C-alpha positions in Angstrom: 47.5 47.6 7.4 46.6 47.9 10.6 50.6 47.7 12.0 50.7 50.2 9.0 48.4 52.5 11.0 49.2 52.4 14.3 53.2 52.5 13.3 52.0 55.8 11.2 49.8 57.3 14.3 52.7 57.1 16.6 54.8 58.4 14.1 52.3 61.4 13.9 52.2 62.2 17.9 55.8 61.5 18.6 57.1 64.5 15.6 53.9 66.7 17.2 56.0 66.5 20.3 58.9 66.6 19.5 58.2 69.6 17.6 55.8 71.2 20.2 56.9 75.0 21.7 58.1 75.0 24.9 57.0 77.7 26.4 60.1 78.3 28.9 59.3 81.6 31.5 62.5 83.5 31.9 64.3 83.5 34.9 65.0 86.7 37.0 68.1 87.2 38.4 68.5 89.7 41.5 71.9 91.0 41.9 72.6 92.7 45.6 76.1 94.9 45.7 77.2 95.8 48.5 79.3 98.7 48.4 81.4 99.3 52.1 83.3 102.6 52.8 85.7 103.7 54.8 83.8 107.2 57.3 86.5 109.3 58.9 84.7 110.8 62.1 86.5 113.4 63.9 86.9 113.3 67.1 85.8 116.7 69.2 88.6 118.0 71.2 88.4 117.5 74.7 87.4 120.1 76.2 90.0 121.2 79.2 87.8 122.5 81.6 88.9 124.8 84.5 91.7 123.4 87.1 95.2 122.7 87.1 97.6 120.2 85.9 100.9 119.0 86.4 103.0 116.4 84.6 106.6 114.9 84.7 107.8 112.5 81.9 111.2 111.8 80.7 111.0 115.3 78.4 110.3 117.7 81.6 107.9 118.7 83.4 104.3 120.6 82.4 102.0 123.2 84.3 99.0 124.6 83.1 96.2 126.4 85.0 93.0 127.4 83.6 90.5 129.5 85.2 87.7 130.8 83.3 89.3 132.3 80.0 92.8 133.0 81.7 95.1 130.2 80.6 98.7 130.2 81.6 101.3 126.7 80.3 104.6 126.2 81.9 106.5 123.6 80.0 110.3 123.1 81.6 112.4 120.0 78.9 116.1 119.3 80.2 117.0 118.8 76.5 116.7 122.3 74.8 117.2 123.7 78.1 114.4 126.6 78.0 111.5 127.3 80.1 108.1 128.3 77.5 105.6 130.4 79.5 102.1 130.5 77.7 99.2 133.0 78.7 
């Protein structure tokens, strides 16, 4: 009789433990999203200062002169057999 009571007690305790509601807090998962965008930045055109420049290359000869608001450009090309003068 005594063993029966002990076994019944063990059974009821194990039944309560098995049926006990486990409170588990939900886990919060934080997601970080990184978005990369390419941004095109226009570079400012270099400002031509006053003065004279002269260049020779395989395409021809270029001469330019700038003084204040007055600007003169001369281009001589061998391919076109032409001369350009801009003021």
